[in-house]
Wavefront OBJ file of the C-alpha trace (Angstrom):
o trace
v 122.092 153.698 156.434
v 123.538 155.689 154.239
v 123.525 154.969 150.154
v 127.258 154.395 149.008
v 126.387 156.658 145.915
v 124.797 159.593 148.023
v 127.282 159.192 150.544
v 130.373 160.077 147.900
v 128.384 162.771 146.627
v 128.366 164.099 150.141
v 132.045 163.669 150.521
v 132.672 165.729 147.869
v 131.714 168.739 149.403
v 129.071 171.457 149.828
v 129.122 172.614 146.334
v 128.836 169.240 144.920
v 126.327 168.206 147.609
v 124.007 171.407 147.588
v 124.034 171.049 143.619
v 122.616 167.128 143.839
v 120.340 168.106 146.627
v 118.705 170.996 144.475
v 118.228 168.422 141.859
v 116.745 165.635 144.110
v 114.840 167.774 146.985
v 113.000 164.614 147.716
v 115.773 162.052 148.097
v 116.298 160.518 151.668
v 119.256 161.681 153.387
v 120.390 159.215 155.789
v 123.626 159.325 157.001
v 123.345 157.646 160.099
v 126.390 155.862 161.880
v 128.559 157.014 159.030
v 132.086 158.188 159.758
v 132.189 161.981 158.221
v 135.139 163.230 160.409
v 137.353 165.759 158.998
v 134.966 166.388 156.147
v 134.222 170.126 154.730
v 130.650 170.531 154.653
v 131.000 174.166 154.954
v 127.359 175.673 154.086
v 126.014 172.357 152.846
v 122.246 171.960 153.278
v 121.873 169.002 155.382
v 118.049 169.953 156.546
v 116.156 167.350 157.895
v 118.834 164.596 157.431
v 119.191 162.024 159.408
v 122.837 162.029 161.028
v 122.032 159.849 164.122
v 125.214 158.353 165.807
v 127.009 159.912 162.695
v 130.743 160.412 163.605
v 131.385 164.273 162.743
v 134.591 164.714 164.910
v 136.839 167.658 163.656
v 133.928 168.213 160.630
v 133.467 171.990 159.101
v 129.971 172.684 159.262
v 130.142 176.349 159.407
v 127.018 178.035 158.142
v 125.880 174.483 157.030
v 122.021 173.946 156.859
v 121.100 171.374 159.714
v 117.395 172.818 160.543
v 115.229 169.992 161.490
v 117.989 167.503 161.289
v 118.153 164.110 163.686
v 121.683 164.342 165.281
v 120.940 162.255 168.149
v 123.808 160.604 169.421
v 126.125 162.341 167.140
v 129.835 162.676 168.051
v 130.644 166.480 166.960
v 133.818 166.673 169.158
v 135.935 169.988 167.762
v 132.996 170.460 164.799
v 132.957 173.883 163.334
v 129.424 174.610 163.860
v 129.847 178.264 163.777
v 127.100 179.968 162.340
v 125.213 176.885 161.341
v 121.461 176.543 161.443
v 120.512 173.902 163.929
v 117.190 175.320 164.185
v 114.696 172.423 165.350
v 117.545 170.010 165.182
v 117.561 166.973 167.548
v 120.769 166.940 168.903
v 120.066 164.443 172.139
v 122.743 162.830 173.597
v 125.019 164.485 170.940
v 128.582 164.926 171.835
v 129.998 168.773 171.437
v 132.697 169.016 173.405
v 135.406 171.542 172.106
v 133.042 172.398 169.268
v 132.404 175.628 167.990
v 128.903 176.952 168.208
v 129.719 180.693 167.994
v 126.712 182.385 166.460
v 124.982 179.153 165.482
v 121.231 179.033 165.478
v 119.876 176.511 167.951
v 116.331 177.861 168.405
v 113.812 175.331 169.550
v 116.878 172.945 169.273
v 116.376 169.421 171.527
v 119.633 169.269 173.456
v 118.688 166.819 176.230
v 121.761 164.823 177.727
v 123.622 166.711 175.245
v 127.529 166.897 176.333
v 129.434 170.009 176.345
v 132.503 171.648 178.005
v 133.505 174.775 179.768
v 135.410 175.860 176.750
v 132.537 175.875 174.457
v 131.764 179.838 173.752
v 128.057 180.516 172.995
v 128.477 184.158 171.755
v 125.805 184.924 169.612
v 124.193 181.442 169.946
v 120.306 181.417 169.570
v 118.828 179.256 172.139
v 115.494 180.448 172.213
v 112.973 177.346 172.875
v 116.012 174.781 173.488
v 115.675 172.049 175.597
v 119.058 172.099 177.667
v 117.321 170.657 180.625
v 119.347 167.553 181.243
v 122.595 168.851 179.366
v 125.811 168.195 181.014
v 128.864 170.141 181.029
v 127.753 173.773 180.904
v 127.961 176.745 183.338
v 125.457 179.859 183.745
v 127.967 182.094 182.474
v 128.264 180.330 179.239
v 124.372 180.608 178.711
v 124.608 184.409 179.574
v 126.456 184.799 176.453
v 123.526 183.121 174.327
v 120.030 184.204 173.320
v 117.347 183.021 175.219
v 113.743 183.432 176.059
v 111.114 182.147 178.446
v 111.049 179.076 176.873
v 114.558 177.635 176.866
v 115.031 175.035 179.198
v 118.330 175.402 181.173
v 119.997 172.560 183.214
v 118.390 171.690 186.706
v 121.914 172.172 187.994
v 121.892 175.753 187.463
v 119.523 176.423 189.830
v 121.450 174.147 192.366
v 124.729 176.984 191.358
v 121.998 179.863 192.413
v 121.158 178.296 195.855
v 123.020 179.997 198.588
v 122.347 176.769 200.550
v 123.925 174.688 198.102
v 126.754 176.982 197.873
v 127.510 177.257 201.242
v 127.701 173.197 202.083
v 131.040 173.221 200.984
l 1 2 3 4 5 6 7 8 9 10 11 12 13 14 15 16 17 18 19 20 21 22 23 24 25 26 27 28 29 30 31 32 33 34 35 36 37 38 39 40 41 42 43 44 45 46 47 48 49 50 51 52 53 54 55 56 57 58 59 60 61 62 63 64 65 66 67 68 69 70 71 72 73 74 75 76 77 78 79 80 81 82 83 84 85 86 87 88 89 90 91 92 93 94 95 96 97 98 99 100 101 102 103 104 105 106 107 108 109 110 111 112 113 114 115 116 117 118 119 120 121 122 123 124 125 126 127 128 129 130 131 132 133 134 135 136 137 138 139 140 141 142 143 144 145 146 147 148 149 150 151 152 153 154 155 156 157 158 159 160 161 162 163 164 165 166 167 168 169 170
């Protein structure tokens, strides 16, 4: 659980937070379960932070560094994650409904059981090596806009959509 003093520093915004983080590089940053709805964390350095089950709806995380962060079960509805670094982040069971992911780096991110919707645009999103195998709410057209590779694990239901027998059942 978050230390109240550290949480106050974070809520002051990225400039204050990044300065504090630079002066305290070894401090544990655990914001699990904290309410950060609507907070402006543009360009904040939250690399390796614990944000498990954190409420981040409407938060501005544009260009934020979330590399290696744990966002398991986080609520990121309508969050701005444009150009955010989520490389190697754990986003299992995270709700990303209506979020802005354009140009985000999600390379090697764990997105199993993450919730998406068809409104999310994946333009320029790096999904190389990402695990979306049990993610919900995606369609192949969205993923075509992203960068993927042979290590990217797509949802199983994508195979069903490509299966002519499946399509002719309806």
